[in-house]
Structure formats: C-alpha cells, structure tokens
C-alpha positions as CSV (number, residue, x, y, z in Angstrom):
1,M,228.5,76.3,150.9
2,T,228.5,77.5,147.4
3,E,231.8,79.0,146.5
4,P,232.0,81.7,143.7
5,K,233.2,80.2,140.5
6,P,236.7,81.6,139.7
7,F,237.7,82.5,136.2
8,S,239.6,79.6,134.8
9,L,242.8,80.6,133.0
10,T,242.3,77.8,130.6
11,E,239.2,79.5,129.3
12,A,239.5,81.3,126.0
13,P,240.7,85.0,126.4
14,L,238.3,87.8,125.9
15,I,238.6,89.3,122.4
16,F,239.0,93.1,122.2
17,G,238.1,94.9,119.0
18,E,235.6,92.2,117.7
19,R,232.3,93.2,119.4
20,S,230.9,95.3,122.2
21,L,231.9,94.3,125.7
22,T,229.7,93.9,128.7
23,I,230.2,95.0,132.2
24,E,230.8,91.3,133.0
25,C,233.7,91.2,130.6
26,V,235.4,94.0,132.5
27,V,234.8,92.2,135.8
28,K,236.3,89.0,134.3
29,I,239.5,90.8,133.3
30,A,239.5,92.5,136.8
31,K,239.3,88.9,138.4
32,G,242.2,87.5,136.2
33,A,241.0,86.7,132.7
34,K,243.2,87.0,129.8
35,A,242.8,89.1,126.7
36,A,243.6,89.0,123.0
37,L,243.1,91.3,120.1
38,N,240.7,90.6,117.2
39,P,242.9,88.7,114.7
40,S,241.1,89.7,111.7
41,E,242.7,91.8,108.9
42,T,239.8,94.2,108.9
43,F,240.5,95.1,112.5
44,H,244.3,95.5,112.0
45,T,243.7,97.6,108.9
46,K,241.4,99.8,110.7
47,I,243.9,100.5,113.6
48,E,246.7,101.0,111.1
49,K,244.8,103.4,109.0
50,G,244.4,105.8,111.7
51,A,248.0,105.7,112.8
52,Q,249.1,106.2,109.1
53,F,246.7,109.0,108.5
54,L,248.1,110.7,111.6
55,A,251.7,110.2,110.6
56,R,251.0,111.6,107.1
57,L,249.3,114.6,108.5
58,L,252.4,115.3,110.7
59,K,254.6,115.1,107.6
60,E,252.4,117.7,105.8
61,D,252.5,120.0,108.8
62,G,249.0,119.6,109.8
63,V,247.8,121.1,113.0
64,I,246.3,118.7,115.5
65,Y,245.4,119.4,119.0
66,G,247.7,117.8,121.6
67,V,250.0,116.5,118.8
68,T,251.4,119.7,117.3
69,T,250.1,122.0,120.0
70,G,250.2,122.1,123.7
71,Y,247.5,120.8,125.9
72,G,244.3,122.3,127.2
73,D,244.5,126.1,127.3
74,S,247.9,125.8,125.8
75,C,246.3,124.6,122.5
76,T,247.4,127.9,120.9
77,V,251.0,127.1,121.6
78,P,252.7,125.4,118.5
79,I,255.1,122.7,119.2
80,P,258.5,122.6,117.1
81,S,258.5,119.4,114.9
82,H,261.7,118.3,116.6
83,L,260.0,118.1,119.9
84,L,256.8,116.3,118.9
85,H,257.9,112.9,120.1
86,E,258.7,114.4,123.5
87,L,255.3,116.0,124.0
88,P,253.5,112.8,125.0
89,L,256.3,111.9,127.5
90,Q,255.8,115.5,129.0
91,L,252.2,114.9,129.3
92,T,252.5,111.7,131.2
93,R,255.1,113.3,133.7
94,F,253.4,116.5,134.6
95,H,250.3,114.7,135.4
96,G,252.1,112.4,137.8
97,C,250.5,114.1,140.9
98,G,247.9,111.7,142.0
99,L,247.2,111.3,145.7
100,G,245.1,109.2,148.0
101,E,244.8,105.5,148.4
102,N,245.6,103.3,145.3
103,L,243.4,101.4,143.2
104,S,243.5,97.9,144.0
105,H,245.1,95.3,141.7
106,E,241.6,94.3,140.3
107,Q,240.4,97.9,139.9
108,S,243.7,98.6,138.0
109,R,243.0,95.6,135.8
110,A,239.7,96.9,135.1
111,V,241.1,100.3,134.1
112,L,243.4,98.4,131.6
113,A,240.5,96.7,130.2
114,T,238.4,99.7,129.7
115,R,241.2,101.8,128.1
116,L,242.0,99.0,125.8
117,N,238.4,98.6,124.7
118,S,238.3,102.4,124.0
119,L,241.3,102.3,121.9
120,T,240.3,99.2,119.9
121,Q,237.3,101.1,118.6
122,G,239.8,102.4,116.0
123,Y,239.4,106.2,116.3
124,S,242.4,107.1,118.5
125,G,245.1,107.0,115.9
126,V,247.3,104.6,118.1
127,S,249.5,101.9,116.9
128,L,249.2,98.2,117.4
129,T,252.3,98.2,119.3
130,L,250.4,100.2,122.0
131,L,247.5,97.8,122.1
132,K,249.8,94.8,122.5
133,Q,251.6,96.6,125.4
134,L,248.3,96.8,127.1
135,L,247.8,93.1,126.5
136,V,251.1,92.2,128.0
137,F,250.1,93.9,131.3
138,I,246.7,92.1,131.3
139,N,248.0,88.7,130.5
140,L,251.1,88.8,132.8
141,G,249.2,90.2,135.8
142,I,250.9,93.5,135.8
143,S,248.7,96.4,136.8
144,P,249.8,100.2,137.1
145,R,249.8,101.7,140.6
146,I,247.1,104.3,140.3
147,P,246.3,106.7,142.9
148,Q,242.6,107.4,143.3
149,E,242.5,111.3,143.6
150,G,243.2,113.9,141.2
151,S,240.6,113.5,138.3
152,V,237.7,116.0,137.7
153,G,236.4,113.7,135.0
154,A,237.1,116.1,132.1
155,S,239.4,116.1,130.1
156,G,238.9,112.5,131.1
157,D,240.8,110.8,133.8
158,L,244.0,112.6,133.1
159,T,246.0,112.3,136.3
160,P,245.1,108.6,137.1
161,L,245.5,107.5,133.5
162,S,249.0,109.1,133.3
163,Y,250.0,106.3,135.8
164,L,248.8,103.8,133.2
165,A,250.7,105.6,130.4
166,A,253.9,105.9,132.5
167,A,253.8,102.2,133.4
168,L,253.7,101.2,129.7
169,I,256.8,103.1,129.0
170,G,258.6,101.6,131.9
171,E,258.2,104.5,134.5
172,R,256.8,104.8,138.0
173,E,255.4,101.7,139.7
174,V,253.3,98.7,139.0
175,I,251.5,96.2,141.3
176,Y,252.9,92.6,140.4
177,K,252.3,89.5,142.4
178,G,250.8,91.5,145.2
179,E,253.6,93.9,145.7
180,I,254.2,97.5,144.6
181,R,257.5,97.5,142.6
182,P,259.3,99.9,140.3
183,T,258.1,99.3,136.8
184,K,261.6,99.2,135.4
185,A,262.6,96.3,137.8
186,V,259.5,94.2,136.8
187,F,260.3,94.8,133.2
188,E,264.1,93.5,133.7
189,E,262.7,90.6,135.6
190,L,260.2,89.6,132.7
191,N,262.4,90.6,129.9
192,L,259.9,93.1,128.7
193,Q,260.5,96.1,126.6
194,A,259.1,99.6,127.4
195,I,257.4,101.3,124.3
196,R,257.9,104.8,123.0
197,L,254.8,106.8,122.8
198,K,254.0,108.2,119.3
199,P,252.8,111.9,119.1
200,K,249.1,111.1,119.7
201,E,249.5,108.1,122.0
202,G,250.0,109.8,125.3
203,L,246.8,111.9,124.7
204,A,245.0,108.7,123.6
205,L,245.9,106.9,126.7
206,M,245.1,109.6,129.2
207,N,242.3,111.9,127.7
208,G,239.4,109.5,128.3
209,T,236.9,108.2,130.9
210,S,238.5,104.7,131.6
211,V,239.1,105.1,135.3
212,M,235.5,106.1,136.2
213,T,234.0,103.5,133.7
214,A,236.2,100.7,135.1
215,L,235.1,101.6,138.6
216,A,231.5,101.9,137.4
217,C,231.6,98.4,136.0
218,L,232.9,96.9,139.3
219,A,230.3,99.0,141.2
220,F,227.4,97.8,139.1
221,K,228.2,94.1,139.6
222,R,228.5,94.6,143.4
223,A,225.2,96.6,143.4
224,D,223.4,93.9,141.6
225,Y,224.4,91.3,144.2
226,L,223.7,93.5,147.1
227,G,220.1,94.0,146.0
228,K,219.6,90.2,146.2
229,I,221.3,90.0,149.6
230,A,219.1,92.7,150.8
231,T,216.0,90.8,149.6
232,R,217.1,87.6,151.2
233,I,217.8,89.5,154.5
234,T,214.3,91.0,154.3
235,G,212.6,87.7,154.0
236,M,214.5,86.3,157.0
237,V,213.7,89.3,159.1
238,S,210.0,89.2,158.2
239,L,209.9,85.7,159.2
240,A,211.7,86.3,162.3
241,V,209.4,89.0,163.6
242,H,206.3,87.3,162.6
243,G,205.8,89.7,159.6
244,N,202.9,89.6,157.2
245,D,203.8,88.0,153.9
246,F,200.7,89.3,152.2
247,H,202.4,92.6,151.9
248,Y,204.1,90.9,148.8
249,D,201.0,89.6,147.2
250,E,201.4,89.4,143.4
251,A,197.9,91.1,142.7
252,L,199.0,94.0,144.9
253,F,202.0,94.7,142.7
254,L,200.2,94.4,139.5
255,V,198.5,97.8,140.2
256,K,201.9,99.6,140.6
257,P,203.9,97.8,137.9
258,H,207.5,99.0,138.3
259,P,209.3,95.8,136.9
260,G,212.2,95.9,139.6
261,Q,209.7,96.4,142.3
262,Q,207.6,93.4,141.1
263,E,210.8,91.3,140.9
264,I,211.6,92.0,144.4
265,A,208.1,91.2,145.6
266,R,208.3,87.9,143.7
267,R,211.7,86.9,145.3
268,L,210.2,87.7,148.7
269,R,207.2,85.6,147.9
270,E,209.5,82.7,146.9
271,D,211.5,83.1,150.2
272,L,208.5,83.1,152.4
273,Q,206.8,80.0,151.3
274,S,207.0,78.2,154.6
275,K,205.3,75.0,155.3
276,H,204.1,76.2,158.7
277,P,205.1,79.9,159.1
278,P,204.9,81.5,162.6
279,K,201.6,83.2,163.5
280,N,201.6,86.7,162.2
281,S,201.7,89.6,164.6
282,A,198.7,91.5,165.9
283,R,199.6,94.4,163.5
284,L,197.6,94.4,160.3
285,Q,200.3,96.3,158.6
286,D,204.0,95.9,159.2
287,R,206.4,98.9,159.7
288,Y,207.5,100.3,156.4
289,S,211.1,98.7,156.6
290,L,209.3,95.4,155.9
291,R,206.1,96.4,154.2
292,C,207.8,98.8,151.7
293,A,210.9,96.6,151.2
294,P,209.9,95.8,147.6
295,H,209.5,99.6,146.8
296,I,212.8,100.5,148.4
297,I,215.0,97.6,147.0
298,G,213.0,98.0,143.8
299,V,214.3,101.4,143.1
300,L,217.8,99.9,142.9
301,Q,216.5,97.0,140.8
302,D,215.0,99.4,138.4
303,T,218.0,101.7,138.3
304,L,220.3,98.7,137.2
305,P,219.0,98.4,133.5
306,W,219.5,102.0,132.6
307,A,222.7,102.3,134.4
308,R,223.9,99.2,132.6
309,Q,223.0,101.0,129.3
310,M,224.9,104.3,130.2
311,I,228.1,102.3,131.4
312,E,228.2,99.9,128.5
313,N,227.7,102.7,126.1
314,E,230.7,104.6,127.5
315,L,232.7,101.4,127.8
316,N,232.3,100.7,124.1
317,S,233.0,104.3,122.9
318,A,235.9,106.1,121.7
319,N,236.2,108.8,124.4
320,D,239.5,110.6,123.8
321,N,240.1,113.9,121.8
322,P,240.7,114.5,119.2
323,I,239.0,111.6,117.3
324,I,241.1,110.3,114.5
325,D,238.9,109.1,111.7
326,G,241.4,107.1,109.5
327,E,238.8,105.7,107.1
328,N,237.6,109.2,106.0
329,E,240.9,110.9,106.8
330,R,239.3,113.5,109.3
331,V,240.5,114.8,112.7
332,L,237.5,115.5,114.8
333,H,238.1,117.9,117.8
334,G,235.3,117.4,120.4
335,G,234.7,116.5,124.1
336,H,234.2,112.8,124.3
337,F,236.5,112.7,127.3
338,Y,233.5,114.2,129.3
339,G,232.2,111.6,131.9
340,G,228.8,113.0,132.4
341,H,226.9,109.8,131.8
342,I,229.1,107.8,134.3
343,A,228.7,110.6,136.8
344,M,224.9,110.6,136.6
345,S,224.7,106.7,136.7
346,M,227.0,106.5,139.7
347,D,225.3,109.4,141.5
348,S,222.0,107.7,141.0
349,L,223.3,104.1,141.8
350,K,224.9,105.4,145.0
351,T,221.7,106.9,146.3
352,A,219.9,103.6,145.7
353,I,222.4,101.7,147.5
354,A,222.5,104.0,150.4
355,N,218.8,103.6,150.7
356,I,219.5,99.8,151.1
357,A,221.7,100.5,154.0
358,D,219.1,102.7,155.6
359,L,216.4,99.9,155.1
360,L,218.4,97.3,156.7
361,D,219.4,99.5,159.5
362,R,215.7,100.0,160.3
363,Q,215.0,96.4,160.0
364,M,217.9,95.7,162.4
365,A,216.6,98.2,165.0
366,Q,213.3,96.4,164.9
367,L,214.7,93.0,165.1
368,M,216.8,93.7,168.1
369,D,214.4,95.7,170.1
370,Y,212.0,93.6,172.4
371,K,209.4,96.1,172.0
372,F,208.9,95.6,168.4
373,N,210.4,92.0,167.6
374,N,207.3,90.0,168.8
375,G,209.0,88.1,171.7
376,L,212.7,87.6,170.5
377,P,215.3,88.3,173.4
378,L,216.6,91.8,173.7
379,N,219.5,92.3,171.3
380,L,219.2,88.7,170.1
381,T,221.3,87.4,172.8
382,G,221.3,83.5,172.9
383,A,222.2,83.5,176.7
384,T,219.5,82.3,179.1
385,G,218.9,82.3,182.7
386,A,221.0,84.4,185.1
387,R,223.6,84.7,182.2
388,Q,221.2,86.7,180.1
389,S,221.6,89.8,182.2
390,I,225.3,90.2,181.6
391,N,225.1,89.3,177.9
392,H,224.4,92.0,175.4
393,G,224.3,90.0,172.1
394,F,224.2,92.2,168.9
395,K,223.8,95.5,170.9
396,A,227.0,97.0,169.5
397,V,226.5,95.6,166.2
398,Q,223.3,97.4,165.9
399,I,225.1,100.6,166.9
400,A,227.8,99.9,164.3
401,I,225.2,99.3,161.6
402,S,223.8,102.7,162.4
403,A,227.2,104.4,162.1
404,W,228.0,102.7,158.7
405,T,224.5,103.7,157.5
406,A,225.0,107.2,158.5
407,E,228.3,107.4,156.7
408,A,226.8,105.8,153.5
409,L,224.0,108.4,153.6
410,K,226.5,111.3,154.0
411,H,228.3,110.3,150.8
412,T,225.1,110.6,148.7
413,M,225.7,114.2,147.9
414,P,225.8,114.2,144.1
415,A,229.2,114.7,142.8
416,S,228.1,115.6,139.3
417,V,226.8,119.0,140.4
418,F,230.2,120.1,141.9
419,S,231.8,121.0,138.7
420,R,234.9,123.3,139.2
421,S,236.4,125.5,136.6
422,T,239.9,124.5,136.0
423,E,243.1,124.8,133.9
424,C,242.9,128.5,133.1
425,H,239.1,128.1,132.5
426,N,239.6,125.8,129.6
427,Q,238.0,123.0,131.5
428,D,235.3,125.3,132.9
429,K,232.6,122.6,133.1
430,V,233.7,119.1,134.2
431,S,231.8,115.9,135.1
432,M,233.3,114.8,138.5
433,G,232.5,111.2,137.2
434,T,235.4,109.7,138.9
435,I,234.5,111.1,142.2
436,A,231.0,109.9,141.8
437,A,232.3,106.4,141.0
438,R,234.6,106.5,144.0
439,D,231.7,107.7,146.2
440,C,229.6,104.7,145.0
441,L,232.2,102.3,145.9
442,R,232.6,103.6,149.4
443,I,228.8,103.5,149.9
444,L,228.8,99.9,148.6
445,Q,231.6,99.0,151.1
446,L,229.5,100.4,153.9
447,T,226.4,98.9,152.9
448,E,228.0,95.5,152.4
449,Q,229.2,95.9,155.9
450,V,225.6,96.6,157.0
451,A,224.3,93.6,155.1
452,A,226.9,91.3,156.5
453,A,226.0,92.1,160.1
454,S,222.3,92.0,159.1
455,L,222.7,88.6,157.7
456,I,224.3,87.0,160.7
457,A,221.8,88.9,162.9
458,A,218.8,87.6,160.9
459,T,220.3,83.9,161.0
460,Q,220.4,84.3,164.9
461,A,217.0,85.5,165.0
462,L,215.6,82.5,163.1
463,E,217.6,80.1,165.3
464,L,216.2,81.8,168.4
465,R,212.7,81.1,167.1
466,V,213.6,77.5,166.7
467,L,214.9,77.4,170.2
468,Q,211.6,78.9,171.4
469,G,209.7,76.2,169.6
470,E,208.0,78.6,167.3
471,L,209.7,77.6,164.0
472,K,211.3,74.2,162.5
473,M,214.1,75.0,160.1
474,D,212.9,72.2,157.8
475,H,209.7,74.0,157.5
476,L,211.3,77.1,155.8
477,S,211.0,77.5,152.1
478,P,214.0,75.9,150.1
479,S,215.7,79.1,149.5
480,L,215.7,80.3,153.2
481,Y,216.6,76.8,154.5
482,E,219.6,76.6,152.3
483,M,220.7,80.1,153.2
484,T,220.4,79.6,156.9
485,Q,222.2,76.2,156.8
486,Q,225.1,77.8,154.9
487,I,225.3,80.7,157.3
488,R,225.3,78.3,160.3
489,T,228.3,76.4,158.9
490,Q,230.3,79.6,158.8
491,F,229.2,81.4,162.0
492,D,228.6,80.2,165.5
493,F,225.4,80.9,167.1
494,L,226.0,83.7,169.6
495,V,225.4,82.6,173.2
496,E,228.1,84.2,175.3
497,D,229.3,87.6,174.1
498,R,232.3,87.5,172.0
499,P,234.1,90.0,169.6
500,L,232.3,89.7,166.3
501,E,234.8,91.5,164.1
502,K,236.3,88.4,162.5
503,D,232.8,87.1,161.8
504,L,231.8,90.4,160.2
505,R,234.9,90.6,158.1
506,Q,234.5,87.1,156.9
507,C,230.9,87.7,156.0
508,I,231.6,90.8,154.2
509,A,234.2,88.9,152.0
510,L,231.7,86.3,151.3
511,I,229.2,88.9,150.0
512,Q,231.9,90.6,147.8
513,N,232.8,87.2,146.4
514,E,229.1,86.3,145.7
515,A,229.5,83.2,147.6
516,W,225.8,82.4,147.7
517,S,223.8,81.6,144.8
518,L,220.6,83.9,145.1
519,Y,217.3,83.8,143.0
520,T,217.1,82.9,139.3
C-alpha cells in the first residue's frame, strides 16, 4: 500500500519571517519539520526596532497597556517602574488554570509554529532572544504541555498560551520524547537556558489567536482528505448497490456550477468507469445519499477555499495587543487578539464535516439492509449456508456508525454565538474561536471513525459481489481497483463474526495518516 511520505529531517528548515506561511507549513512543523529565522539583515533590523522603541518608551515613562499598566479591566492600574519586569511573569502564572485533556505533541508543535509566525511579523515588540527560544523548542522536539480548556478566544488564547510562555522560561511541564516532564528537568538534561521575559513579551506570547489557528490548520488538512475518502467510499457503495452512475453526468453539473460540487461529480465519474459494471437497479433515481452525494460532499469542497483564506490570513497576521510599530514609532491599541474569523471558519467547517458523517451513515444503512441493497446479504455477512443464521456481519458496526454520527451532529451547535461577558465586562464580546476549533477536531475524529467503518464495509460489499459472480475486480476503474486491493491487504474479508475494533482503529489511523493517494 502507499504509505504517507514522512517529513525528512534532512530537508531544509521552514523559514519564518521571510514570506507568508501556508496551512501545510504548519502541518509540516507539527509532524516534525525544523524551523529557522529569516537570516536577512532587514528582518533582524525590523525585529530589533520594535524592541528598541519599546525600551526607549519605558525610559521616557510612556504609558503602554500591559507593559506599564495592569491587564484587561485593570488597565487603569499603573505599575511601578521597579515592578515592570515582574509583570509578564505574573501574567503567565495567574493564567495557569487550564483544564481538560492536553493538546497532543503535534498540536502543541503547531501552536509553537503559529505563535512564532505571528511574532515574526515584527509588530509585537519582542526580542530576537524570544524568537530563538521558540526555535529551540521546535527544533529539539520540545512542546509545552497545554490543557485544551480555558480560552474564550479573546483576549486571544490567554490561558492555553500561558503554558507556552511558562515553558519558555523554564516553568511547568513539556512533552519531550513522548513523556510529560518538568520543563526544568528537560532544560537541565539538554543544557538549555530559560529566558527572562521582557516587559511586553508575556503579553506578546499570550494575547493572540495561536492555539485556535494551530488547531484550525490541522483541522483543515484532515477535512480536505476526509472529503476525498468520502467520495471514494460513495463510488464503492454506488457500485456495490447497483447505483446509477448517470447521476454524476458532467452535463448535469454544468447547470448548477458550484466548483466543489462539480469536482466531486468528476471524481465519482472517474471512480465509476468500470469495464462491465453490474446492471443498474430498477430504480430510475437512487436515494439521496447516492444521488445527492456531490451536492453534500461538494459543500465541504466549496467551504475549503474560503476557510483557507481566513485561516491563512490569521496565521500570517500580528494578532496581539498592543501592536508595536517600531518603524513609525507608534503604539497601536486595538483588538487583533479577537478570533472571530477562526471561529466562523471552524463553525462552518465542522458543519460541513458532520454532514459527511450523516451522508456515510445513510449509505451504510442502505448498504447493509437487504431490502435496499439489491441482493447483498443482510448486514454484509460473508457466512453462507447454515452458518449464515448465526453470523451478523456488520450489524453492530452500523449501529456504532449511527452513534458516532449522532455525536458529530450534536457538536455542530455554533460556538461563535455563545459569547460570554468576562473579566469585569472588559471582555464583553468574545469569539469562542478555540472552542469552535476543538469542536471541529472532535467532529473530524467521529467522522473519520464513520469513514473507516464505511470503507471496510464498502470493500466487503464489493467482494461479496465478486463471490456472487456479478462483478470482477479487474473490471473496476483503476482507482477503485487499486483502493480495494490496498484495503484487502490490510483487512481480512469478514466470514465468521469477529471483534472489529482492531480493524477499525487501524483504518482510522490510515485515514489520519493519509495513507492512500486519492485523486489528482
């Protein structure tokens, strides 16, 4: 089978501060790529100008939010000059109240990448020393232990990002070589030095959208592949139940020209070019889960381009507060930590993904029910003769598919409309972007579970057609033939009932690792 191409550690590192990064750049870092800073003098000068301007303002007793004042509603509280260097440390510490499951090592690496990219825009007033510390974490495979829960998405991801800031200064815990360990112990082992945050640097690290944006990048990549898997499964199911391939005719989709919808129909035409397809059913029109598959998967396909635009704009932005314009020597107080664009893109993407789960759920219900599958055995059992009566095939799997789908649909409630007034009503309208991104990842996991079960079941159905003499594998289109051959090398045909959990978990992992090359 085709294995996913791992990132080679001999490849050139990704350069931060040189040009805009893509979603794929963040995913590469998450999966182990190394990073470097733009070596140009222009870049270094831009970073240094912001830090130098800030230092000069402090000497001149300038008033800067979060630097010479308290945070949030405490912005009216002046900070004595002799305590300015302690303020960022206090910020990291009082936000150390995250709960819930931890982000994975990959997710935490994605957070490091998104925060570094924001700071290298040159409008945060941070030092090169801070940027280099972030590089050390990325390149040595150290990731902060970040609890998932505690952010309302404005002022950015304060609580989860406090764990990143704390790790840079040698506090709390990190994930290193698969273990959660005290940061101090890992620093001692690797002979690393903790940094001391300068007056603006705690705020620069924490007051931004980097957790939600990192999760959005990972979600986007998984959603893109999921749409391809769902299309491939649809082709397999259509063939297995003797569906009508004319539902995907090119001329039909010219009169309703959504680009993503047209692309899904094209992929289905490619998959269903069998040499001698089984005779179509007596139904002139297939049920909606087959006939309307391009319209359903096409919504996800058409959501991806504008979701990419929103995510990558956020990724390549300076999204903390205040903005430090060292070039023009201005401090700009605003609200760029607000994660509304990520919230909206994730709320929309998660709904499109959940509809994929619902689509596959309906296809599986049709595929396993002898009343609707045009002669396939009940529940796709491979048992025959007297043994057929005591074997139940994919019956429980189909129930599980419905359970996973129901849970996915339940999570589609938009997070972005559940703003809560917090922090003495200073943060009186917040984005909930991080919750939306976490919801999206949960729905992705559930839908990938549905897809894994559906892929194994659809392969079983095609093999049953071969056994019935109604189909020859080498008569399939090249794409479906290759897919079924790859699945058959991984999963045994189900004759006698057996626990399928191991098969399902293995197939989920293959989907999440993008093990199969799908469509061009």
